[in-house]
Backbone and ligand atoms as CSV (ligand in chain L), in Angstrom:
chain,resi,resn,atom,element,x,y,z
A,1,MET,N,N,47.769,103.201,100.709
A,1,MET,CA,C,47.820,104.341,99.770
A,1,MET,C,C,48.935,105.320,100.159
A,2,ALA,N,N,48.979,105.663,101.495
A,2,ALA,CA,C,50.023,106.591,101.944
A,2,ALA,C,C,51.403,105.976,101.704
A,3,GLY,N,N,51.492,104.679,101.980
A,3,GLY,CA,C,52.762,103.982,101.794
A,3,GLY,C,C,53.187,104.009,100.339
A,4,TYR,N,N,52.244,103.787,99.467
A,4,TYR,CA,C,52.513,103.794,98.021
A,4,TYR,C,C,53.040,105.157,97.582
A,5,CYS,N,N,52.361,106.205,98.121
A,5,CYS,CA,C,52.780,107.569,97.761
A,5,CYS,C,C,54.201,107.840,98.222
A,6,ARG,N,N,54.468,107.417,99.458
A,6,ARG,CA,C,55.800,107.661,100.001
A,6,ARG,C,C,56.863,106.960,99.139
A,7,LYS,N,N,56.518,105.753,98.727
A,7,LYS,CA,C,57.468,104.981,97.930
A,7,LYS,C,C,57.742,105.676,96.580
A,8,LEU,N,N,56.654,106.170,95.992
A,8,LEU,CA,C,56.766,106.860,94.716
A,8,LEU,C,C,57.637,108.111,94.872
A,9,LEU,N,N,57.368,108.814,95.963
A,9,LEU,CA,C,58.096,110.051,96.228
A,9,LEU,C,C,59.587,109.761,96.418
A,10,SER,N,N,59.879,108.720,97.215
A,10,SER,CA,C,61.299,108.469,97.473
A,10,SER,C,C,61.992,107.968,96.203
A,11,THR,N,N,61.261,107.220,95.357
A,11,THR,CA,C,61.864,106.799,94.086
A,11,THR,C,C,62.174,108.021,93.227
A,12,ALA,N,N,61.214,108.947,93.187
A,12,ALA,CA,C,61.415,110.157,92.388
A,12,ALA,C,C,62.618,110.936,92.911
A,13,LEU,N,N,62.701,111.057,94.239
A,13,LEU,CA,C,63.828,111.791,94.825
A,13,LEU,C,C,65.148,111.097,94.485
A,14,PHE,N,N,65.138,109.767,94.570
A,14,PHE,CA,C,66.352,109.004,94.283
A,14,PHE,C,C,66.799,109.247,92.841
A,15,LEU,N,N,65.829,109.185,91.915
A,15,LEU,CA,C,66.168,109.374,90.504
A,15,LEU,C,C,66.695,110.778,90.242
A,16,THR,N,N,66.076,111.773,90.887
A,16,THR,CA,C,66.549,113.152,90.722
A,16,THR,C,C,67.998,113.252,91.184
A,17,PHE,N,N,68.253,112.620,92.323
A,17,PHE,CA,C,69.599,112.669,92.896
A,17,PHE,C,C,70.608,112.019,91.949
A,18,VAL,N,N,70.290,110.819,91.463
A,18,VAL,CA,C,71.225,110.097,90.600
A,18,VAL,C,C,71.472,110.856,89.297
A,19,SER,N,N,70.377,111.286,88.653
A,19,SER,CA,C,70.592,111.964,87.369
A,19,SER,C,C,71.328,113.282,87.606
A,20,GLY,N,N,71.039,113.931,88.733
A,20,GLY,CA,C,71.738,115.186,89.052
A,20,GLY,C,C,73.239,114.972,89.143
A,21,THR,N,N,73.657,113.922,89.863
A,21,THR,CA,C,75.101,113.690,90.004
A,21,THR,C,C,75.719,113.309,88.666
A,22,LEU,N,N,75.026,112.474,87.903
A,22,LEU,CA,C,75.579,112.065,86.608
A,22,LEU,C,C,75.727,113.264,85.689
A,23,LEU,N,N,74.690,114.083,85.643
A,23,LEU,CA,C,74.728,115.250,84.755
A,23,LEU,C,C,75.839,116.206,85.167
A,24,SER,N,N,75.959,116.463,86.479
A,24,SER,CA,C,76.972,117.430,86.877
A,24,SER,C,C,78.369,116.882,86.561
A,25,LYS,N,N,78.537,115.558,86.650
A,25,LYS,CA,C,79.829,114.964,86.260
A,25,LYS,C,C,80.102,115.206,84.782
A,26,ALA,N,N,79.089,114.946,83.951
A,26,ALA,CA,C,79.255,115.125,82.514
A,26,ALA,C,C,79.612,116.575,82.195
A,27,PHE,N,N,78.931,117.497,82.854
A,27,PHE,CA,C,79.198,118.911,82.588
A,27,PHE,C,C,80.573,119.328,83.078
A,28,ALA,N,N,80.987,118.764,84.208
A,28,ALA,CA,C,82.304,119.122,84.746
A,28,ALA,C,C,83.373,118.790,83.709
A,29,ASN,N,N,83.270,117.617,83.069
A,29,ASN,CA,C,84.272,117.241,82.083
A,29,ASN,C,C,84.227,118.122,80.852
A,30,SER,N,N,83.021,118.313,80.304
A,30,SER,CA,C,82.969,119.079,79.070
A,30,SER,C,C,83.376,120.529,79.345
A,31,SER,N,N,83.046,121.062,80.514
A,31,SER,CA,C,83.392,122.459,80.721
A,31,SER,C,C,84.899,122.616,80.930
A,32,ASP,N,N,85.564,121.610,81.499
A,32,ASP,CA,C,87.020,121.689,81.636
A,32,ASP,C,C,87.663,121.817,80.256
A,33,LEU,N,N,87.172,121.008,79.312
A,33,LEU,CA,C,87.696,121.047,77.958
A,33,LEU,C,C,87.356,122.379,77.285
A,34,GLU,N,N,86.140,122.860,77.559
A,34,GLU,CA,C,85.736,124.138,76.964
A,34,GLU,C,C,86.550,125.298,77.520
A,35,ILE,N,N,86.825,125.247,78.823
A,35,ILE,CA,C,87.668,126.283,79.425
A,35,ILE,C,C,89.036,126.255,78.760
A,36,GLY,N,N,89.580,125.045,78.587
A,36,GLY,CA,C,90.879,124.886,77.936
A,36,GLY,C,C,90.867,125.444,76.524
A,37,ARG,N,N,89.803,125.172,75.800
A,37,ARG,CA,C,89.693,125.658,74.420
A,37,ARG,C,C,89.635,127.181,74.392
A,38,ASP,N,N,88.831,127.752,75.288
A,38,ASP,CA,C,88.724,129.220,75.356
A,38,ASP,C,C,90.082,129.856,75.613
A,39,ILE,N,N,90.814,129.284,76.566
A,39,ILE,CA,C,92.124,129.838,76.899
A,39,ILE,C,C,93.048,129.720,75.692
A,40,PHE,N,N,93.031,128.564,75.028
A,40,PHE,CA,C,93.899,128.362,73.869
A,40,PHE,C,C,93.598,129.387,72.775
A,41,TYR,N,N,92.306,129.577,72.495
A,41,TYR,CA,C,91.925,130.529,71.442
A,41,TYR,C,C,92.301,131.952,71.805
A,42,LYS,N,N,92.196,132.248,73.088
A,42,LYS,CA,C,92.453,133.612,73.529
A,42,LYS,C,C,93.954,133.910,73.617
A,43,HIS,N,N,94.736,132.965,74.157
A,43,HIS,CA,C,96.124,133.282,74.507
A,43,HIS,C,C,97.183,132.540,73.700
A,44,CYS,N,N,96.862,131.453,73.065
A,44,CYS,CA,C,97.915,130.596,72.511
A,44,CYS,C,C,97.860,130.483,70.986
A,45,LYS,N,N,96.663,130.675,70.438
A,45,LYS,CA,C,96.424,130.432,69.023
A,45,LYS,C,C,97.307,131.279,68.105
A,46,ALA,N,N,97.572,132.522,68.502
A,46,ALA,CA,C,98.324,133.431,67.637
A,46,ALA,C,C,99.669,132.824,67.246
A,47,CYS,N,N,100.307,132.132,68.157
A,47,CYS,CA,C,101.602,131.520,67.854
A,47,CYS,C,C,101.477,130.053,67.453
A,48,HIS,N,N,100.600,129.326,68.153
A,48,HIS,CA,C,100.556,127.872,67.933
A,48,HIS,C,C,99.569,127.454,66.839
A,49,GLY,N,N,98.658,128.348,66.457
A,49,GLY,CA,C,97.698,128.030,65.403
A,49,GLY,C,C,96.496,127.275,65.930
A,50,ASP,N,N,95.326,127.449,65.293
A,50,ASP,CA,C,94.126,126.810,65.845
A,50,ASP,C,C,94.169,125.291,65.753
A,51,LYS,N,N,95.021,124.758,64.849
A,51,LYS,CA,C,95.174,123.298,64.804
A,51,LYS,C,C,96.365,122.839,65.641
A,52,GLY,N,N,97.108,123.811,66.181
A,52,GLY,CA,C,98.241,123.468,67.031
A,52,GLY,C,C,99.481,123.062,66.259
A,53,ASN,N,N,99.480,123.286,64.941
A,53,ASN,CA,C,100.634,122.839,64.152
A,53,ASN,C,C,101.714,123.918,64.014
A,54,GLY,N,N,101.495,125.066,64.641
A,54,GLY,CA,C,102.520,126.105,64.646
A,54,GLY,C,C,102.678,126.834,63.319
A,55,LYS,N,N,101.771,126.591,62.380
A,55,LYS,CA,C,101.869,127.296,61.099
A,55,LYS,C,C,101.082,128.596,61.190
A,56,THR,N,N,101.717,129.589,61.769
A,56,THR,CA,C,101.039,130.872,61.970
A,56,THR,C,C,101.892,131.993,61.395
A,57,PHE,N,N,101.268,133.141,61.243
A,57,PHE,CA,C,101.981,134.320,60.788
A,57,PHE,C,C,103.109,134.645,61.767
A,58,ALA,N,N,102.807,134.545,63.053
A,58,ALA,CA,C,103.796,134.857,64.090
A,58,ALA,C,C,105.022,133.949,63.978
A,59,ALA,N,N,104.783,132.691,63.582
A,59,ALA,CA,C,105.873,131.715,63.533
A,59,ALA,C,C,106.996,132.153,62.587
A,60,ASN,N,N,106.654,132.951,61.573
A,60,ASN,CA,C,107.657,133.410,60.604
A,60,ASN,C,C,108.785,134.205,61.269
A,61,VAL,N,N,108.456,134.874,62.359
A,61,VAL,CA,C,109.467,135.749,62.967
A,61,VAL,C,C,109.964,135.195,64.297
A,62,LEU,N,N,109.566,133.973,64.656
A,62,LEU,CA,C,109.998,133.420,65.938
A,62,LEU,C,C,111.110,132.396,65.747
A,63,ASN,N,N,112.151,132.552,66.557
A,63,ASN,CA,C,113.260,131.609,66.531
A,63,ASN,C,C,113.665,131.279,67.963
A,64,PRO,N,N,113.466,130.061,68.442
A,64,PRO,CA,C,112.877,128.925,67.740
A,64,PRO,C,C,111.393,129.141,67.473
A,65,PRO,N,N,110.855,128.435,66.468
A,65,PRO,CA,C,109.425,128.566,66.180
A,65,PRO,C,C,108.595,127.840,67.245
A,66,PRO,N,N,107.286,128.128,67.320
A,66,PRO,CA,C,106.418,127.422,68.269
A,66,PRO,C,C,106.405,125.924,67.978
A,67,LYS,N,N,106.258,125.150,69.041
A,67,LYS,CA,C,106.187,123.691,68.857
A,67,LYS,C,C,104.990,123.321,67.983
A,68,ASN,N,N,105.218,122.381,67.087
A,68,ASN,CA,C,104.118,121.807,66.315
A,68,ASN,C,C,103.553,120.642,67.135
A,69,PHE,N,N,102.419,120.886,67.780
A,69,PHE,CA,C,101.865,119.873,68.689
A,69,PHE,C,C,101.401,118.618,67.954
A,70,THR,N,N,101.259,118.716,66.621
A,70,THR,CA,C,100.705,117.571,65.895
A,70,THR,C,C,101.781,116.632,65.334
A,71,SER,N,N,103.079,117.019,65.476
A,71,SER,CA,C,104.113,116.135,64.919
A,71,SER,C,C,104.380,114.966,65.860
A,72,GLU,N,N,104.777,113.828,65.267
A,72,GLU,CA,C,105.036,112.622,66.071
A,72,GLU,C,C,106.168,112.875,67.064
A,73,LYS,N,N,107.163,113.632,66.630
A,73,LYS,CA,C,108.314,113.928,67.479
A,73,LYS,C,C,107.862,114.671,68.748
A,74,THR,N,N,107.038,115.704,68.543
A,74,THR,CA,C,106.564,116.484,69.690
A,74,THR,C,C,105.700,115.635,70.607
A,75,LYS,N,N,104.858,114.802,70.009
A,75,LYS,CA,C,103.976,113.961,70.825
A,75,LYS,C,C,104.783,113.059,71.751
A,76,LYS,N,N,105.936,112.566,71.240
A,76,LYS,CA,C,106.782,111.704,72.074
A,76,LYS,C,C,107.486,112.516,73.143
A,77,GLU,N,N,107.918,113.704,72.741
A,77,GLU,CA,C,108.761,114.528,73.597
A,77,GLU,C,C,107.981,115.140,74.766
A,78,LEU,N,N,106.763,115.573,74.507
A,78,LEU,CA,C,106.038,116.370,75.495
A,78,LEU,C,C,105.161,115.516,76.419
A,79,THR,N,N,105.642,115.317,77.631
A,79,THR,CA,C,104.794,114.690,78.645
A,79,THR,C,C,103.862,115.760,79.194
A,80,GLU,N,N,102.799,115.309,79.848
A,80,GLU,CA,C,101.859,116.254,80.441
A,80,GLU,C,C,102.578,117.143,81.461
A,81,GLU,N,N,103.434,116.510,82.264
A,81,GLU,CA,C,104.164,117.241,83.296
A,81,GLU,C,C,105.044,118.335,82.692
A,82,ARG,N,N,105.780,117.962,81.643
A,82,ARG,CA,C,106.670,118.932,80.994
A,82,ARG,C,C,105.846,120.097,80.432
A,83,MET,N,N,104.703,119.792,79.833
A,83,MET,CA,C,103.874,120.849,79.254
A,83,MET,C,C,103.387,121.804,80.338
A,84,ILE,N,N,102.912,121.249,81.442
A,84,ILE,CA,C,102.419,122.098,82.533
A,84,ILE,C,C,103.552,122.989,83.039
A,85,HIS,N,N,104.740,122.385,83.174
A,85,HIS,CA,C,105.884,123.160,83.647
A,85,HIS,C,C,106.232,124.275,82.664
A,86,SER,N,N,106.280,123.947,81.358
A,86,SER,CA,C,106.661,124.947,80.351
A,86,SER,C,C,105.643,126.083,80.270
A,87,VAL,N,N,104.360,125.741,80.402
A,87,VAL,CA,C,103.346,126.799,80.333
A,87,VAL,C,C,103.430,127.666,81.596
A,88,THR,N,N,103.681,127.056,82.717
A,88,THR,CA,C,103.750,127.794,83.981
A,88,THR,C,C,104.966,128.716,84.011
A,89,LYS,N,N,106.129,128.143,83.678
A,89,LYS,CA,C,107.390,128.881,83.851
A,89,LYS,C,C,107.930,129.469,82.555
A,90,GLY,N,N,107.370,129.097,81.410
A,90,GLY,CA,C,107.877,129.572,80.129
A,90,GLY,C,C,109.123,128.808,79.720
A,91,ARG,N,N,109.653,129.164,78.545
A,91,ARG,CA,C,110.881,128.534,78.044
A,91,ARG,C,C,111.889,129.653,77.840
A,92,LYS,N,N,112.902,129.657,78.692
A,92,LYS,CA,C,113.908,130.737,78.652
A,92,LYS,C,C,114.505,130.901,77.256
A,93,GLY,N,N,114.658,132.163,76.839
A,93,GLY,CA,C,115.303,132.445,75.567
A,93,GLY,C,C,114.407,132.201,74.366
A,94,THR,N,N,113.090,131.971,74.610
A,94,THR,CA,C,112.162,131.790,73.499
A,94,THR,C,C,110.954,132.709,73.707
A,95,ALA,N,N,110.081,132.738,72.696
A,95,ALA,CA,C,108.881,133.572,72.792
A,95,ALA,C,C,107.825,132.952,73.714
A,96,MET,N,N,108.078,131.723,74.156
A,96,MET,CA,C,107.119,131.050,75.043
A,96,MET,C,C,107.275,131.618,76.448
A,97,MET,N,N,106.345,132.514,76.799
A,97,MET,CA,C,106.469,133.224,78.083
A,97,MET,C,C,105.831,132.428,79.221
A,98,PRO,N,N,106.223,132.752,80.463
A,98,PRO,CA,C,105.559,132.090,81.595
A,98,PRO,C,C,104.134,132.627,81.771
A,99,TRP,N,N,103.210,131.723,82.097
A,99,TRP,CA,C,101.808,132.121,82.225
A,99,TRP,C,C,101.314,132.124,83.664
A,100,GLU,N,N,102.231,131.864,84.612
A,100,GLU,CA,C,101.763,131.686,85.995
A,100,GLU,C,C,101.110,132.921,86.595
A,101,SER,N,N,101.435,134.115,86.086
A,101,SER,CA,C,100.768,135.278,86.670
A,101,SER,C,C,99.479,135.644,85.930
A,102,ASN,N,N,99.209,134.976,84.800
A,102,ASN,CA,C,97.972,135.251,84.049
A,102,ASN,C,C,96.921,134.161,84.209
A,103,LEU,N,N,97.382,132.931,84.426
A,103,LEU,CA,C,96.453,131.798,84.481
A,103,LEU,C,C,96.626,131.073,85.817
A,104,THR,N,N,95.527,130.534,86.339
A,104,THR,CA,C,95.620,129.732,87.559
A,104,THR,C,C,96.168,128.351,87.194
A,105,GLU,N,N,96.589,127.636,88.243
A,105,GLU,CA,C,97.093,126.278,88.041
A,105,GLU,C,C,96.053,125.429,87.313
A,106,GLN,N,N,94.782,125.591,87.725
A,106,GLN,CA,C,93.698,124.807,87.130
A,106,GLN,C,C,93.508,125.184,85.655
A,107,GLU,N,N,93.627,126.472,85.336
A,107,GLU,CA,C,93.486,126.919,83.941
A,107,GLU,C,C,94.622,126.361,83.083
A,108,ILE,N,N,95.828,126.318,83.648
A,108,ILE,CA,C,96.967,125.764,82.914
A,108,ILE,C,C,96.737,124.280,82.650
A,109,ARG,N,N,96.237,123.560,83.663
A,109,ARG,CA,C,95.904,122.146,83.482
A,109,ARG,C,C,94.851,121.982,82.381
A,110,SER,N,N,93.842,122.850,82.383
A,110,SER,CA,C,92.766,122.744,81.402
A,110,SER,C,C,93.284,122.965,79.986
A,111,VAL,N,N,94.140,123.963,79.800
A,111,VAL,CA,C,94.597,124.244,78.437
A,111,VAL,C,C,95.544,123.132,77.961
A,112,VAL,N,N,96.358,122.595,78.863
A,112,VAL,CA,C,97.231,121.469,78.493
A,112,VAL,C,C,96.373,120.248,78.150
A,113,HIS,N,N,95.321,120.028,78.922
A,113,HIS,CA,C,94.405,118.921,78.647
A,113,HIS,C,C,93.771,119.093,77.260
A,114,TYR,N,N,93.354,120.319,76.963
A,114,TYR,CA,C,92.767,120.598,75.648
A,114,TYR,C,C,93.769,120.277,74.525
A,115,ILE,N,N,95.016,120.752,74.680
A,115,ILE,CA,C,96.030,120.518,73.639
A,115,ILE,C,C,96.256,119.017,73.446
A,116,ARG,N,N,96.389,118.287,74.568
A,116,ARG,CA,C,96.681,116.847,74.470
A,116,ARG,C,C,95.527,116.072,73.853
A,117,LYS,N,N,94.312,116.494,74.180
A,117,LYS,CA,C,93.159,115.744,73.706
A,117,LYS,C,C,92.758,116.140,72.279
A,118,GLU,N,N,92.603,117.432,72.032
A,118,GLU,CA,C,92.027,117.879,70.763
A,118,GLU,C,C,93.073,118.165,69.675
A,119,LEU,N,N,94.295,118.513,70.051
A,119,LEU,CA,C,95.283,118.872,69.041
A,119,LEU,C,C,96.319,117.766,68.846
A,120,MET,N,N,96.876,117.241,69.944
A,120,MET,CA,C,97.834,116.145,69.825
A,120,MET,C,C,97.100,114.820,69.623
A,121,LYS,N,N,95.870,114.790,70.070
A,121,LYS,CA,C,95.016,113.592,69.979
A,121,LYS,C,C,95.691,112.364,70.583
A,122,ILE,N,N,96.308,112.563,71.755
A,122,ILE,CA,C,96.916,111.414,72.416
A,122,ILE,C,C,96.118,110.994,73.643
A,123,LEU,N,N,94.976,111.654,73.881
A,123,LEU,CA,C,94.097,111.223,74.970
A,123,LEU,C,C,92.798,110.739,74.360
A,124,LYS,N,N,92.232,109.737,74.997
A,124,LYS,CA,C,90.943,109.230,74.515
A,124,LYS,C,C,89.859,110.248,74.819
L,1,HEC,C1,C,104.314,134.624,71.468
L,1,HEC,C2,C,104.138,133.301,70.920
L,1,HEC,C3,C,103.579,132.212,71.841
L,1,HEC,C4,C,102.424,132.222,72.568
L,1,HEC,C5,C,101.392,133.330,72.667
L,1,HEC,C6,C,102.349,130.933,73.219
L,1,HEC,N1,N,103.419,130.162,72.894
L,1,HEC,FE1,FE,103.773,128.232,73.499
L,1,HEC,N2,N,105.540,128.222,72.495
L,1,HEC,C7,C,106.029,129.278,71.738
L,1,HEC,C8,C,107.349,128.931,71.245
L,1,HEC,C9,C,108.233,129.816,70.385
L,1,HEC,C10,C,107.623,127.641,71.729
L,1,HEC,C11,C,108.888,126.801,71.488
L,1,HEC,C12,C,109.779,126.913,72.691
L,1,HEC,C13,C,110.961,126.012,72.584
L,1,HEC,O1,O,111.295,125.555,71.498
L,1,HEC,O2,O,111.578,125.742,73.628
L,1,HEC,C14,C,106.458,127.221,72.502
L,1,HEC,C15,C,106.350,126.003,73.139
L,1,HEC,C16,C,105.247,125.579,73.844
L,1,HEC,C17,C,105.122,124.296,74.490
L,1,HEC,C18,C,106.174,123.197,74.512
L,1,HEC,C19,C,107.214,123.537,75.555
L,1,HEC,C20,C,108.270,122.477,75.730
L,1,HEC,O3,O,108.423,121.991,76.863
L,1,HEC,O4,O,108.933,122.138,74.753
L,1,HEC,C21,C,103.888,124.264,75.068
L,1,HEC,C22,C,103.269,123.120,75.849
L,1,HEC,C23,C,103.255,125.541,74.800
L,1,HEC,N3,N,104.119,126.319,74.054
L,1,HEC,C24,C,101.992,125.877,75.223
L,1,HEC,C25,C,101.452,127.158,75.090
L,1,HEC,C26,C,100.197,127.548,75.686
L,1,HEC,C27,C,99.279,126.643,76.482
L,1,HEC,C28,C,100.020,128.865,75.374
L,1,HEC,C29,C,98.872,129.761,75.777
L,1,HEC,C30,C,98.560,129.834,77.197
L,1,HEC,C31,C,101.154,129.284,74.573
L,1,HEC,N4,N,101.989,128.214,74.431
L,1,HEC,C32,C,101.313,130.541,74.058
L,1,HEC,C33,C,105.393,130.480,71.479
L,1,HEC,C34,C,104.210,130.903,72.052
C-alpha cells in the first residue's frame, strides 16, 4: 500500500513537472510575440501602420516614406539581421530613428520577430 502511494505520488510529481515545463515554453513563445506586438503598436505603428504597409497619415510627409513590410520587394530585401541593425541604429537621413536607447536588445528582437511573423508573414 505504501509503495503504491509512493508510486502514485511520484507519477503525479512527474506529470506536474512535465506539464509545467511544456506550459512555460508555450507561454515564453507567445509572450515574446505579444511583447513585440505591444512595442510595435506603441512605437512603430504611427509611421508603419498597423498592417505594416506604411499607408499612414505620417507617411504623407516622410521622404523617404516608411518601408512597406508587406511588399515582395521589401520581404526579399530585409534580412532579420538588417532589420535588427536598422532598428538599433536607425537609418541616417530618414525619419527612422535609432531605438537603442529606448528599447533593450531583447525588445528589438521581439518587435522584429513580430514584424517578420505577423506583418511580413515570412516566418511559420
Ligand atoms: C517617425 C516615423 C517612424 C517610426 C516611429 C518608426 N519608423 Fe521604421 N522606418 C521609417 C522610415 C521613414 C523608414 C524608411 C527608411 C529608409 O528608407 O531607409 C523606416 C524603415 C524601417 C525598417 C527597414 C530599415 C531598412 O533596413 O531598410 C525597419 C525594419 C523599421 N523601420 C522598423 C521600425 C520599428 C521596429 C519601429 C518601432 C520601434 C519603427 N520602425 C518606427 C519611419 C519610422
